[in-house]
Structures are given as C-alpha cells and as structure tokens.
VEXDREN-2710 file (C-alpha; in Angstrom, 1 decimal):
% VEXDREN-2710
k/r/px/py/pz
1/UNK/-80.8/125.0/-131.1
2/UNK/-82.4/121.6/-130.5
3/UNK/-81.9/119.8/-127.4
4/UNK/-81.4/115.6/-128.1
5/UNK/-84.1/113.8/-126.6
6/UNK/-81.6/112.2/-123.7
7/UNK/-81.1/116.0/-122.6
8/UNK/-84.6/116.0/-121.2
9/UNK/-84.8/112.1/-119.7
10/UNK/-81.6/112.3/-117.8
11/UNK/-80.1/115.8/-117.7
12/UNK/-76.0/116.5/-117.9
13/UNK/-74.6/114.8/-114.9
14/UNK/-77.1/112.5/-114.1
15/UNK/-74.7/109.5/-114.4
16/UNK/-72.6/110.6/-111.8
17/UNK/-70.0/112.2/-114.3
18/UNK/-70.8/115.8/-113.0
19/UNK/-68.4/116.6/-109.9
20/UNK/-67.2/119.7/-107.8
21/UNK/-63.7/119.3/-108.7
22/UNK/-63.6/120.6/-112.1
23/UNK/-63.8/124.1/-112.7
24/UNK/-66.6/125.1/-115.3
25/UNK/-66.1/128.6/-115.1
26/UNK/-63.0/130.9/-114.8
27/UNK/-63.7/134.9/-114.5
28/UNK/-60.4/136.6/-114.2
29/UNK/-59.4/140.5/-113.7
30/UNK/-62.9/141.4/-114.7
31/UNK/-63.5/145.3/-114.5
32/UNK/-66.2/147.4/-116.5
33/UNK/-66.9/150.9/-116.4
34/UNK/-70.0/152.8/-117.2
35/UNK/-70.0/157.0/-117.1
36/UNK/-68.9/158.1/-113.9
37/UNK/-69.0/154.9/-112.2
38/UNK/-66.5/152.1/-111.8
39/UNK/-68.9/149.0/-111.5
40/UNK/-66.4/146.1/-111.6
41/UNK/-62.5/146.2/-110.6
42/UNK/-60.3/143.5/-111.1
43/UNK/-63.4/140.9/-110.0
44/UNK/-62.8/136.5/-109.9
45/UNK/-64.9/134.4/-110.1
46/UNK/-64.3/130.1/-110.1
47/UNK/-67.4/128.1/-110.2
48/UNK/-67.2/124.3/-110.4
49/UNK/-69.4/122.1/-112.2
50/UNK/-72.3/120.2/-109.9
51/UNK/-71.5/123.4/-107.5
52/UNK/-74.2/126.0/-106.0
53/UNK/-72.2/129.1/-106.0
54/UNK/-73.6/132.2/-104.3
55/UNK/-72.7/135.9/-104.9
56/UNK/-73.2/137.9/-101.9
57/UNK/-72.7/141.9/-101.9
58/UNK/-74.5/144.7/-100.8
59/UNK/-76.7/146.8/-103.7
60/UNK/-74.3/148.3/-105.8
61/UNK/-71.6/145.9/-105.3
62/UNK/-71.5/144.7/-108.9
63/UNK/-73.7/141.2/-108.6
64/UNK/-75.7/141.9/-111.4
65/UNK/-73.2/143.9/-113.5
66/UNK/-71.0/140.7/-113.1
67/UNK/-73.4/138.0/-114.1
68/UNK/-74.4/140.3/-117.0
69/UNK/-70.9/140.5/-118.5
70/UNK/-71.1/136.3/-118.2
71/UNK/-74.1/135.9/-120.0
72/UNK/-73.5/138.7/-122.4
73/UNK/-75.6/141.6/-121.9
74/UNK/-72.3/143.9/-121.6
75/UNK/-70.6/142.3/-124.7
76/UNK/-67.1/141.0/-124.8
77/UNK/-65.1/144.6/-125.6
78/UNK/-67.3/146.1/-123.3
79/UNK/-64.7/145.5/-120.2
80/UNK/-61.4/144.0/-119.6
81/UNK/-60.7/140.5/-118.4
82/UNK/-61.0/137.1/-119.3
83/UNK/-63.5/134.4/-119.1
84/UNK/-62.9/130.4/-119.6
85/UNK/-66.0/128.4/-119.6
86/UNK/-65.3/124.7/-119.7
87/UNK/-61.7/125.7/-119.9
88/UNK/-61.8/127.5/-123.6
89/UNK/-61.9/131.2/-123.6
90/UNK/-65.1/133.1/-124.4
91/UNK/-66.0/135.8/-126.1
92/UNK/-69.9/136.5/-125.9
93/UNK/-71.4/139.5/-128.6
94/UNK/-74.7/138.9/-126.7
95/UNK/-76.8/136.7/-124.5
96/UNK/-77.8/133.8/-127.1
97/UNK/-74.2/133.5/-127.8
98/UNK/-74.0/132.7/-124.0
99/UNK/-77.0/130.3/-124.3
100/UNK/-75.6/128.3/-127.1
101/UNK/-72.6/127.6/-124.9
102/UNK/-75.0/126.0/-121.8
103/UNK/-75.0/129.2/-120.2
104/UNK/-78.5/130.6/-119.2
105/UNK/-79.6/133.2/-116.9
106/UNK/-83.0/133.7/-114.6
107/UNK/-83.4/137.4/-114.0
108/UNK/-85.5/138.8/-111.1
109/UNK/-88.0/140.0/-113.6
110/UNK/-89.0/137.0/-115.2
111/UNK/-89.0/137.2/-119.1
112/UNK/-92.4/135.4/-119.7
113/UNK/-95.5/136.4/-122.1
114/UNK/-98.3/136.3/-119.5
115/UNK/-100.7/135.6/-122.7
116/UNK/-98.5/132.4/-124.3
117/UNK/-98.9/129.1/-123.2
118/UNK/-96.1/127.4/-120.9
119/UNK/-94.6/125.4/-124.0
120/UNK/-94.7/128.8/-126.0
121/UNK/-92.6/130.5/-123.4
122/UNK/-90.5/127.7/-122.9
123/UNK/-89.7/127.2/-126.7
124/UNK/-89.9/131.0/-127.4
125/UNK/-86.6/131.8/-129.5
126/UNK/-85.8/127.9/-129.7
127/UNK/-88.8/126.4/-131.4
128/UNK/-88.7/122.9/-133.0
129/UNK/-89.5/123.2/-136.4
130/UNK/-89.8/121.2/-139.5
131/UNK/-89.0/123.3/-142.8
132/UNK/-90.0/126.6/-141.2
133/UNK/-93.0/125.2/-139.4
134/UNK/-93.4/125.1/-136.1
135/UNK/-94.3/121.2/-134.5
136/UNK/-96.3/121.6/-132.2
137/UNK/-97.1/118.1/-131.2
138/UNK/-92.9/117.9/-130.4
139/UNK/-93.6/121.3/-128.5
140/UNK/-95.6/119.9/-126.3
141/UNK/-94.6/116.6/-125.9
142/UNK/-91.1/118.1/-124.7
143/UNK/-92.7/120.5/-122.7
144/UNK/-94.7/118.1/-121.0
145/UNK/-91.3/116.5/-120.1
146/UNK/-89.4/119.3/-119.0
147/UNK/-92.5/120.6/-116.6
148/UNK/-92.4/117.3/-115.2
149/UNK/-88.6/117.4/-114.8
150/UNK/-89.3/120.9/-112.9
151/UNK/-92.2/118.8/-110.5
152/UNK/-95.0/121.4/-112.4
153/UNK/-98.2/119.3/-112.9
154/UNK/-99.7/122.2/-115.1
155/UNK/-100.4/121.1/-118.9
156/UNK/-98.3/122.9/-121.0
157/UNK/-100.8/124.2/-123.0
158/UNK/-102.1/126.4/-119.4
159/UNK/-101.0/130.3/-119.8
160/UNK/-98.8/132.0/-118.1
161/UNK/-101.3/134.2/-116.6
162/UNK/-103.2/132.0/-115.4
163/UNK/-100.1/130.3/-112.7
164/UNK/-98.6/132.1/-109.8
165/UNK/-95.2/133.8/-109.8
166/UNK/-93.9/130.7/-108.0
167/UNK/-94.8/128.3/-110.8
168/UNK/-93.6/130.9/-113.3
169/UNK/-90.2/130.3/-112.0
170/UNK/-90.3/127.0/-112.2
171/UNK/-91.8/127.8/-116.1
172/UNK/-88.0/129.8/-116.4
173/UNK/-85.9/126.8/-115.0
174/UNK/-88.0/124.7/-117.5
175/UNK/-86.9/126.9/-120.4
176/UNK/-83.2/127.1/-119.1
177/UNK/-83.0/123.1/-119.1
178/UNK/-84.6/123.3/-122.8
179/UNK/-81.0/124.7/-124.0
180/UNK/-78.6/122.2/-122.4
181/UNK/-77.7/124.4/-119.7
182/UNK/-74.7/123.9/-118.0
183/UNK/-74.5/127.0/-115.7
184/UNK/-77.8/128.5/-114.6
185/UNK/-77.5/131.8/-113.0
186/UNK/-80.2/132.5/-110.9
187/UNK/-80.9/136.3/-109.6
188/UNK/-82.6/137.0/-106.1
189/UNK/-84.7/133.9/-106.9
190/UNK/-87.3/133.8/-104.0
191/UNK/-87.8/137.6/-103.5
192/UNK/-91.4/137.5/-104.7
193/UNK/-91.8/133.9/-103.4
194/UNK/-94.0/132.7/-100.4
195/UNK/-92.6/130.3/-98.1
196/UNK/-93.7/126.9/-99.7
197/UNK/-92.7/128.3/-103.5
198/UNK/-89.3/129.4/-102.0
199/UNK/-89.0/125.9/-100.7
200/UNK/-89.7/123.8/-103.3
201/UNK/-87.2/126.6/-105.8
202/UNK/-84.3/125.4/-103.3
203/UNK/-84.9/122.0/-103.6
204/UNK/-85.3/121.9/-107.4
205/UNK/-81.7/124.0/-107.3
206/UNK/-80.6/120.9/-105.4
207/UNK/-81.4/118.5/-107.6
208/UNK/-80.2/120.0/-110.6
209/UNK/-76.9/120.0/-108.6
210/UNK/-76.9/116.0/-108.3
211/UNK/-77.4/116.2/-112.3
212/UNK/-74.0/118.2/-112.6
213/UNK/-75.6/121.3/-113.5
214/UNK/-73.4/124.3/-111.9
215/UNK/-75.7/127.1/-110.1
216/UNK/-74.9/130.4/-109.5
217/UNK/-77.1/132.0/-106.7
218/UNK/-77.2/135.9/-106.1
219/UNK/-79.7/136.5/-103.4
220/UNK/-79.8/138.6/-100.1
221/UNK/-81.4/136.1/-98.1
222/UNK/-78.6/134.5/-96.2
223/UNK/-80.7/132.0/-94.6
224/UNK/-81.4/130.4/-97.9
225/UNK/-77.7/130.9/-99.0
226/UNK/-76.7/128.9/-95.5
227/UNK/-79.4/126.2/-96.5
228/UNK/-78.6/125.7/-100.4
229/UNK/-74.8/126.8/-101.2
230/UNK/-71.8/125.1/-101.3
231/UNK/-69.5/128.3/-101.5
232/UNK/-70.0/131.8/-101.4
233/UNK/-67.9/134.7/-103.3
234/UNK/-68.6/138.1/-101.8
235/UNK/-68.6/141.7/-103.5
236/UNK/-68.2/144.9/-102.0
237/UNK/-67.7/148.3/-104.1
238/UNK/-66.8/146.2/-107.3
239/UNK/-64.2/144.1/-105.8
240/UNK/-63.8/140.4/-104.8
241/UNK/-63.8/140.4/-101.3
242/UNK/-63.3/136.8/-100.4
243/UNK/-64.7/133.1/-101.1
244/UNK/-65.8/131.1/-98.6
245/UNK/-66.6/127.2/-98.2
246/UNK/-70.2/126.9/-97.2
247/UNK/-70.1/123.0/-96.6
248/UNK/-67.9/120.5/-97.5
249/UNK/-70.4/118.1/-99.4
250/UNK/-73.9/118.4/-100.2
251/UNK/-76.1/117.6/-97.0
252/UNK/-73.6/118.6/-94.8
253/UNK/-74.0/121.3/-92.0
254/UNK/-73.0/124.9/-93.0
255/UNK/-69.8/125.9/-91.9
256/UNK/-70.3/129.5/-91.5
257/UNK/-73.0/131.8/-90.1
258/UNK/-74.8/134.7/-91.1
259/UNK/-72.8/137.2/-89.4
260/UNK/-69.7/136.0/-91.2
261/UNK/-71.1/136.6/-94.5
262/UNK/-72.5/140.2/-93.4
263/UNK/-69.0/141.0/-91.5
264/UNK/-67.5/140.4/-95.5
265/UNK/-70.4/142.5/-97.0
266/UNK/-70.3/145.4/-95.0
267/UNK/-66.6/145.5/-93.9
268/UNK/-67.7/145.3/-90.5
269/UNK/-69.3/143.5/-87.5
270/UNK/-73.1/144.4/-87.9
271/UNK/-73.9/144.2/-84.4
272/UNK/-77.5/145.1/-84.4
273/UNK/-79.7/144.6/-87.5
274/UNK/-82.5/147.3/-86.1
275/UNK/-81.6/150.7/-85.3
276/UNK/-82.6/151.4/-81.3
277/UNK/-86.2/152.7/-81.8
278/UNK/-86.2/156.8/-80.9
279/UNK/-89.2/158.3/-79.0
280/UNK/-91.1/161.4/-80.2
281/UNK/-91.8/164.0/-77.5
282/UNK/-93.7/166.3/-79.5
283/UNK/-96.7/167.9/-77.7
284/UNK/-99.1/165.9/-79.8
285/UNK/-97.7/162.6/-79.2
286/UNK/-99.7/159.4/-78.7
287/UNK/-102.7/161.3/-80.7
288/UNK/-104.1/159.2/-83.4
289/UNK/-103.2/160.6/-86.5
290/UNK/-104.8/158.0/-88.4
291/UNK/-108.1/156.1/-88.4
292/UNK/-109.4/153.7/-90.3
293/UNK/-112.8/152.3/-89.5
294/UNK/-115.1/149.3/-91.4
295/UNK/-113.0/149.6/-94.2
296/UNK/-114.6/147.4/-97.3
297/UNK/-113.0/146.8/-100.4
298/UNK/-114.4/144.1/-103.1
299/UNK/-112.0/142.4/-106.0
300/UNK/-111.9/144.7/-109.2
301/UNK/-113.4/141.8/-111.3
302/UNK/-115.0/139.7/-109.0
303/UNK/-117.3/141.8/-107.7
304/UNK/-119.0/139.1/-104.8
305/UNK/-115.6/138.9/-103.6
306/UNK/-114.1/141.0/-100.6
307/UNK/-110.5/141.6/-100.6
308/UNK/-110.8/143.9/-97.2
309/UNK/-113.7/143.4/-95.1
310/UNK/-114.4/145.6/-92.0
311/UNK/-110.8/146.7/-91.3
312/UNK/-110.4/149.0/-88.4
313/UNK/-107.5/150.4/-87.0
314/UNK/-105.4/153.1/-85.4
315/UNK/-102.0/154.9/-85.8
316/UNK/-100.6/157.3/-83.3
317/UNK/-98.1/160.3/-83.9
318/UNK/-94.6/158.9/-83.6
319/UNK/-95.5/155.1/-83.8
320/UNK/-94.8/152.7/-86.1
321/UNK/-97.7/149.9/-86.4
322/UNK/-96.8/146.8/-88.6
323/UNK/-99.3/144.9/-90.5
324/UNK/-99.0/141.3/-90.8
325/UNK/-100.1/138.5/-92.8
326/UNK/-100.0/135.7/-95.3
327/UNK/-100.4/135.8/-99.2
328/UNK/-103.8/136.9/-100.0
329/UNK/-104.4/138.6/-96.8
330/UNK/-105.2/141.8/-97.8
331/UNK/-102.6/143.9/-96.6
332/UNK/-101.6/145.7/-99.7
333/UNK/-104.9/145.8/-101.2
334/UNK/-106.2/147.5/-98.0
335/UNK/-103.0/150.3/-98.7
336/UNK/-103.7/150.5/-102.1
337/UNK/-107.3/151.5/-101.4
338/UNK/-106.5/154.0/-98.8
339/UNK/-104.5/155.5/-101.0
340/UNK/-106.8/157.1/-103.6
341/UNK/-108.5/153.7/-104.5
342/UNK/-105.6/152.7/-106.6
343/UNK/-107.1/149.2/-106.4
344/UNK/-110.5/147.4/-106.0
345/UNK/-114.2/148.6/-105.5
346/UNK/-114.4/150.7/-102.5
347/UNK/-117.7/150.0/-100.7
348/UNK/-117.6/151.6/-97.3
349/UNK/-115.4/153.0/-94.9
350/UNK/-114.1/156.0/-92.9
351/UNK/-111.0/157.2/-92.8
352/UNK/-109.5/160.2/-90.2
353/UNK/-106.0/162.2/-90.3
354/UNK/-106.1/164.0/-86.9
355/UNK/-109.6/163.4/-86.3
356/UNK/-110.9/164.8/-89.3
357/UNK/-113.0/162.6/-91.7
358/UNK/-111.2/163.1/-95.0
359/UNK/-111.9/161.5/-98.7
360/UNK/-109.2/159.6/-100.5
361/UNK/-111.1/159.0/-103.5
362/UNK/-108.0/159.8/-106.1
363/UNK/-104.5/160.2/-105.3
364/UNK/-103.8/163.6/-105.6
365/UNK/-106.6/163.7/-102.9
366/UNK/-104.6/161.4/-100.1
367/UNK/-101.5/163.1/-101.0
368/UNK/-103.2/166.5/-100.0
369/UNK/-104.8/165.2/-97.1
370/UNK/-101.5/164.1/-95.7
371/UNK/-101.0/160.4/-96.8
372/UNK/-98.1/158.6/-98.5
373/UNK/-97.7/155.3/-99.9
374/UNK/-94.4/153.7/-100.7
375/UNK/-95.6/150.7/-103.1
376/UNK/-94.1/147.0/-103.1
377/UNK/-93.2/146.9/-106.7
378/UNK/-91.5/150.3/-106.9
379/UNK/-90.0/149.7/-110.9
380/UNK/-93.9/149.3/-111.7
381/UNK/-95.7/151.8/-109.4
382/UNK/-93.1/153.5/-107.6
383/UNK/-90.6/155.3/-110.2
384/UNK/-90.4/156.5/-113.5
385/UNK/-87.3/154.2/-114.5
386/UNK/-86.1/156.5/-117.8
387/UNK/-86.3/159.7/-115.6
388/UNK/-83.3/160.8/-113.4
389/UNK/-82.9/161.0/-110.0
390/UNK/-83.8/164.4/-110.0
391/UNK/-87.1/164.6/-111.6
392/UNK/-88.1/161.1/-109.3
393/UNK/-88.0/162.9/-106.2
394/UNK/-89.8/165.9/-107.1
395/UNK/-92.9/164.2/-108.5
396/UNK/-95.3/163.3/-105.8
397/UNK/-94.7/167.4/-104.8
398/UNK/-93.8/169.6/-108.0
399/UNK/-96.8/172.3/-106.6
400/UNK/-94.5/173.0/-104.0
401/UNK/-91.2/173.8/-106.6
402/UNK/-93.2/175.5/-109.0
403/UNK/-93.5/179.1/-109.3
404/UNK/-96.6/180.1/-111.5
405/UNK/-97.4/176.7/-113.0
406/UNK/-93.5/176.4/-113.9
407/UNK/-91.2/174.0/-112.1
408/UNK/-88.1/175.8/-110.7
409/UNK/-85.7/173.7/-112.0
410/UNK/-82.3/175.1/-110.1
411/UNK/-85.0/174.1/-106.8
412/UNK/-85.7/171.1/-107.8
413/UNK/-81.9/170.3/-108.4
414/UNK/-80.9/171.5/-104.8
415/UNK/-83.7/168.9/-103.2
416/UNK/-82.7/166.0/-105.0
417/UNK/-79.0/166.9/-104.3
418/UNK/-80.0/167.1/-100.6
419/UNK/-81.4/163.7/-100.5
420/UNK/-78.9/162.3/-102.6
421/UNK/-76.2/163.1/-99.4
422/UNK/-78.8/162.9/-96.7
423/UNK/-80.3/159.2/-97.8
424/UNK/-76.6/158.1/-99.0
425/UNK/-77.5/157.5/-102.8
426/UNK/-74.9/155.9/-104.7
427/UNK/-74.9/158.1/-108.1
428/UNK/-72.4/160.3/-109.8
429/UNK/-75.4/163.0/-109.4
430/UNK/-79.0/163.8/-109.8
431/UNK/-79.1/163.4/-113.4
432/UNK/-78.3/159.3/-113.1
433/UNK/-80.9/157.7/-114.8
434/UNK/-83.1/155.6/-111.6
435/UNK/-82.8/152.6/-113.9
436/UNK/-79.4/152.4/-113.6
437/UNK/-79.5/152.4/-109.5
438/UNK/-79.6/149.4/-107.8
439/UNK/-82.4/148.2/-105.8
440/UNK/-81.3/149.5/-102.4
441/UNK/-80.5/153.0/-104.4
442/UNK/-83.9/152.7/-106.1
443/UNK/-85.9/152.3/-102.7
444/UNK/-84.0/155.1/-101.4
445/UNK/-85.0/157.8/-104.2
446/UNK/-88.8/156.4/-103.8
447/UNK/-88.8/157.4/-100.0
448/UNK/-86.9/160.5/-100.9
449/UNK/-90.0/161.6/-103.1
450/UNK/-92.5/160.5/-100.4
451/UNK/-90.6/162.6/-97.6
452/UNK/-90.0/165.6/-99.5
453/UNK/-94.2/165.4/-100.1
454/UNK/-94.0/165.9/-96.2
455/UNK/-96.9/163.2/-95.3
456/UNK/-98.3/162.6/-92.1
457/UNK/-98.9/159.0/-92.4
458/UNK/-96.6/157.3/-94.3
459/UNK/-97.7/153.8/-95.2
460/UNK/-94.6/151.4/-96.2
461/UNK/-95.5/147.8/-98.4
462/UNK/-92.5/145.5/-98.2
463/UNK/-90.3/149.0/-98.1
464/UNK/-87.1/146.4/-97.7
465/UNK/-88.1/143.9/-100.4
466/UNK/-84.9/142.8/-102.5
467/UNK/-82.1/145.0/-100.9
468/UNK/-79.0/143.5/-98.8
469/UNK/-78.6/143.7/-95.3
470/UNK/-76.7/146.8/-95.2
471/UNK/-79.1/149.0/-97.2
472/UNK/-81.9/147.2/-95.2
473/UNK/-80.1/149.0/-91.7
474/UNK/-80.1/152.5/-93.6
475/UNK/-83.7/152.5/-94.5
476/UNK/-84.9/151.2/-91.1
477/UNK/-83.0/154.1/-89.8
478/UNK/-84.4/156.7/-92.1
479/UNK/-88.1/155.3/-90.7
480/UNK/-87.1/155.2/-87.5
481/UNK/-85.9/158.9/-87.6
482/UNK/-89.5/159.8/-89.3
483/UNK/-91.3/158.5/-86.3
484/UNK/-89.1/160.3/-84.1
485/UNK/-90.3/163.6/-85.9
486/UNK/-94.2/162.4/-85.3
487/UNK/-95.3/161.1/-88.5
488/UNK/-97.2/157.9/-88.1
489/UNK/-95.9/155.1/-89.9
490/UNK/-97.5/151.8/-91.2
491/UNK/-95.3/149.2/-91.7
492/UNK/-96.2/146.1/-93.8
493/UNK/-93.5/143.3/-94.4
494/UNK/-93.7/139.4/-95.2
495/UNK/-90.6/139.4/-92.9
496/UNK/-91.7/138.7/-89.3
497/UNK/-88.4/139.6/-87.9
498/UNK/-88.5/142.8/-89.6
499/UNK/-91.9/143.5/-88.2
500/UNK/-91.1/142.4/-84.5
501/UNK/-87.7/144.7/-85.0
502/UNK/-89.2/147.9/-86.0
503/UNK/-92.7/148.0/-84.9
504/UNK/-94.8/149.4/-81.5
505/UNK/-97.6/147.3/-81.9
506/UNK/-98.6/144.9/-84.7
507/UNK/-102.2/144.0/-86.3
508/UNK/-102.4/140.7/-88.0
509/UNK/-104.7/140.1/-91.0
510/UNK/-106.5/136.9/-92.6
511/UNK/-109.0/136.4/-95.2
512/UNK/-109.0/140.5/-95.2
513/UNK/-110.2/140.9/-92.1
514/UNK/-108.1/142.0/-88.8
515/UNK/-107.7/138.9/-86.7
516/UNK/-105.0/140.4/-83.8
517/UNK/-103.3/143.4/-82.4
518/UNK/-100.3/142.6/-80.4
519/UNK/-98.0/144.9/-78.9
520/UNK/-94.2/144.9/-79.2
521/UNK/-93.4/143.5/-75.7
522/UNK/-95.7/140.5/-76.5
523/UNK/-95.2/140.0/-79.8
524/UNK/-93.3/136.3/-81.2
525/UNK/-93.1/135.2/-84.4
526/UNK/-95.1/132.4/-83.2
527/UNK/-97.7/134.6/-81.8
528/UNK/-98.2/136.5/-85.1
529/UNK/-98.1/132.9/-86.9
530/UNK/-101.0/132.0/-84.8
531/UNK/-103.0/135.1/-85.6
532/UNK/-102.2/135.0/-89.2
533/UNK/-103.7/131.5/-89.9
534/UNK/-107.0/132.2/-87.5
535/UNK/-110.5/131.2/-89.1
536/UNK/-112.9/133.7/-88.6
537/UNK/-116.6/133.4/-87.0
538/UNK/-118.8/135.0/-89.6
539/UNK/-121.9/133.1/-88.2
540/UNK/-122.4/136.2/-85.0
541/UNK/-121.4/139.3/-86.7
542/UNK/-119.6/140.0/-83.7
543/UNK/-116.6/140.8/-85.2
544/UNK/-114.7/138.6/-83.3
545/UNK/-111.8/136.4/-84.4
546/UNK/-111.6/132.8/-83.2
547/UNK/-108.5/131.0/-82.9
548/UNK/-108.3/127.5/-84.4
549/UNK/-105.7/124.4/-83.1
550/UNK/-103.1/125.2/-84.9
551/UNK/-99.7/125.2/-82.9
552/UNK/-97.3/127.8/-82.2
553/UNK/-94.9/126.1/-84.3
554/UNK/-96.8/126.5/-87.7
555/UNK/-95.1/127.5/-90.2
556/UNK/-96.4/129.5/-92.9
557/UNK/-96.5/126.9/-95.7
558/UNK/-97.8/128.4/-98.7
559/UNK/-98.1/132.1/-97.9
560/UNK/-96.6/135.2/-98.2
561/UNK/-94.8/135.5/-94.9
562/UNK/-91.2/134.7/-93.9
563/UNK/-90.8/133.2/-90.3
564/UNK/-87.2/132.6/-91.3
565/UNK/-84.9/136.0/-92.8
566/UNK/-81.4/137.1/-92.1
567/UNK/-82.7/138.6/-89.0
568/UNK/-81.9/136.9/-86.2
569/UNK/-84.9/139.0/-84.3
570/UNK/-87.2/136.2/-83.5
571/UNK/-88.6/134.9/-79.8
572/UNK/-85.6/133.8/-78.0
573/UNK/-85.0/138.1/-78.3
574/UNK/-88.1/138.1/-76.0
575/UNK/-87.1/136.2/-73.0
576/UNK/-90.2/135.4/-70.8
577/UNK/-92.8/135.8/-73.5
578/UNK/-95.1/132.6/-74.1
579/UNK/-97.8/132.4/-77.2
580/UNK/-100.1/132.6/-75.3
581/UNK/-99.7/136.4/-74.0
582/UNK/-102.0/138.0/-76.3
583/UNK/-105.4/137.3/-76.0
584/UNK/-107.5/137.0/-79.2
585/UNK/-108.3/139.9/-81.6
586/UNK/-112.0/141.3/-80.0
587/UNK/-113.0/144.4/-82.4
588/UNK/-114.6/145.9/-79.2
589/UNK/-111.3/147.1/-78.2
590/UNK/-110.1/148.6/-81.8
591/UNK/-113.5/149.1/-83.3
592/UNK/-113.5/146.5/-85.8
593/UNK/-116.4/145.4/-87.5
594/UNK/-116.2/142.0/-89.3
595/UNK/-119.5/142.0/-91.1
596/UNK/-120.0/139.3/-93.5
END
C-alpha cells in the first residue's frame, strides 16, 4: 500500500484534528489460551487518538500476547472477544491485515535486514513500483523524507549494519510511518538503548502524539512510563487489573508514583527493591576465588584496537562485585574473553581460581575450572529456544547426568523439575519450549542451567535486562543466595541503582581499562559516573586513572549506563556520602597495569 505524499509531509493529526477524546481502539473481553496455559482472560483495553497508553505487568502477565492478538499475529478465531478500531469491528487474519488498517507493531527484536539499505528496509513489502518495477528514485525520495521526520540524518542508501541499535529503532518507526500508521505499538522500545538514544526515542514518541498518532508502549522501565505516558493499563496473570491516569494533559507532571504502578503489577507493596544481603560464613570466607591480572584483548577484526587493556581485578568468596561502565567500556568483552575466549583476540593476562593459575581457552575449559557466564543476550547465546526447559537446564552439565556416555533422561527431568519449583519458573511442565516463556522465566532457565553446573565463579552480564520488577527481585534473591553459599559473583549492569543495591564492591571501566574501585559504603551514582567518564593518563605508563573536570552531576549522555531506573536506590539512600569519598583508582592497590 502506497501512502499519499501529503502523509509524509504532515502526518495524521498534524493539523490538530487528532484529540485524546475519541477512542481509536477498543478491545473487549479478550481471552486467549495455549496448550495448558490461559494467557489472557477477559482483558479490556481502550486507547484514544493522540494518546500514549502504557501497558505494564510482570513477565507472563499477557502483555505481548495481547498486542499479538491486536496486530493479527494471533489471527481472528484463535481468541475470544471483540476488537473495534475506529469504531468498526476488526477480524485481522494476519499482521498485513492489521497494517492495512493503520496498526503497526515494532517488536523488541527489530525486524530489519542488516545488509539492505535504510530505504530498502523501510519499504520492504511495501515497495513503490510501476508495472512491477521498483521506482528507486521515488523510494529514495520518500525514505529521505521519512528519515528526516524521525530525526535521522543518515542517507537512505546507508546499510542497517552500519548504524547503531538506537538509529535502527528510528528506522523501524520510519517504516511504520510509511504505512499510514494510526496506532503504533512499541514493545520494550528502549530495552537495548543507551540513555541518549532512549531520550531521543521518547521525544519522538511525544512528537507522534502531537501529530495525532496513538501509541501503545510496553515497558518495564517505570520511570519512562511516568515520563511519557498519558495513561497506563496494568495486567496481572492475564487479567486487566486497572487503568490509571498518569497525567491530564501532555506536559503535566505525572500524578502517580512508580510504587503505585508496582502495587498494581505485583498485587502488593514492594517495600524493598533488593533483598537484604546474607553474609557467607564458611571457613574460606574472604579468600580470593577469582583473580584476573593484566588481561588484554584486541578487537576480533581491528587488531590494532584494544577492547580490554590491562585489566586486573579480584573477587572473594561470598562477594558480589559489580562492574560499571558506559557503552563501549569493555565490560562484556572482558567477560566473554575470560569465558573461553568467546570474543576478541586474547593477547595476555592470567586468571586464577582459588589461587591456582588456570587456562580458559575454550568454553568447556572455563566450565571445567568452575567459571560460568550468564550472557546479556539470552535468546542468542544463552538458550536453545526450540528446545524445552528440561534440555536447556542440563546443557552445561550433561556429563554429570550421563552413564557410559548416555544421558539419563529420568535424572535430567528430575533436575529440571526441581529448578522449575525452586526458581518459580512459570510453565505447565519441563517439556514446555523455552521460546514460549516470558523474558523473566527464560532468564530463570539460564540461571538454573549455570547453577546446576555448580560453578565457583559466576559472571552475570545484565542479568535483569528486559524483565519486570517482580521477577527482578526473585533473581536478586537467587544471586544473594549464591553469594551466601560462598560463590564469587561478578555482576555487570548498566543500571547503576542495581549495582548500588546488590554489590559489595564496584569496579568502573572506561575505554577497556579499569578506572576505579568503590566500596559499597562509598558508592553513589555520582561517584560511579565520575569514574566511568574519566580519561586515562597513558603517557607515563603508571596505570593510574586521572579524573577529568566532569561534574558529579554528569548524566550518561550517549552511553549505556542508566543513572535513572525503576529502582529508587541512589545517593540520597546513603546519607553522609559525598562524591569525594572515594579516591582516584590507583593500580598499585589492585594490581592493575594499564599499559598502552
């Protein structure tokens, strides 16, 4: 379907005709079942023209299922209930049918082809053609107009692979605008974005509202919900709990708190965002379980570039040690290279487990020495999505379940059933495919896999990314229990309040090097951010990080660290702490050697 030229210049509602008084969408009594699971039960949702309507709920509450029903992913006839769009009943048989009516969904996993251009992606399946031949001049002209409309300066001929994920989100919105969108659905739109890209995207969503385009936003970031939404519908266990007004008019201050939204999501007040820390009291408490010295890694393609440069750190038994850093700081690169050289080219460095130097040249070798790594990308690297819970949990420890080289399936099932109960994984049984689970339950399966492998050192990379506040608390509790058992835990996160709430010590990284080490007592968001934005004095070769003139109030800008989140832990939670309470990182106290 080709949009008229005027649509690209003004957009629907640009003349002020779109108001929030007219319902553009009504979903009445929507119920949907899967084998063994009632995903939705009598759900109701009303969205008005020119409104930003948020949908919140714990993982497994039914949010994604609801919008899949709306967009035709689950076709008419596979669910109960009624959908009215623009006052007319709708029976969408597929996603193309819903798009033809002006309903467009942007999934958390972006549907873009990396080796095609921006223009080709925008009009894929919606090409401008004459007599079966694509008009590239028209395609490029309209793509350029759309890209400018979403604030993207790149040329239409640029490949998707050559732009960052923040810009890719804008391309998805441009793609939606090319289809004369009236209702835009965004599923976790900022989950993988840094602060600056998130800010730009939220501003664009606000601009779309001013043009009369209604938006449904699904997000676990409650601070962003309060920032942009006009109203919020809360789902719990597949049912509509309530719809709350966030603000009367765009631009007004929000009228509800994050705690009020959380109470609706979990059915109770969540007095604490983090569990109380349980100390480890074993005979070896305080002994160093993991020691990394002078670890250096080069980029896998650009061999001249060091992505990890002379990093040294220690983690003791029963300790949770955080690693904070901005996008590109080298946190994930460090973790993946330690875990079987999974990323980059190893140059030098020593890793010791319980004081003994070990080799971690392959993943099986790292596992054999008691090191486990929970990846930040669970769907790509952490799970086999087409397999069931049973097989995924046993993957890292099959040898312990095998007899004479043959896996004991009964033992495998008993292990999986044990974790299904102890980790509170919401699934009908252990034979449920992992791809059918919510994000929080998928993460619990990943954790179960590595807990069953019984590691001495557990490296967690963004372990709560994309999951709700209730599931986060459950995962925090699991992490605390592991530390209380004497495990050494490395906790990598872009959410500073999360690190402040969970960690005993926090290292900071910038440009592949350590720039600071801060104790729990001295840590604040301002202190961490100052170290994360430090420049390094490489001329003397001393390995000392030198602070810049960055003020303590620096925000993360175009970085990956989130200094604001749904967690309320911040500097004011630690009375009497000042940004100057920690000294500039000196490698002489930690063994770091920042060689250039």
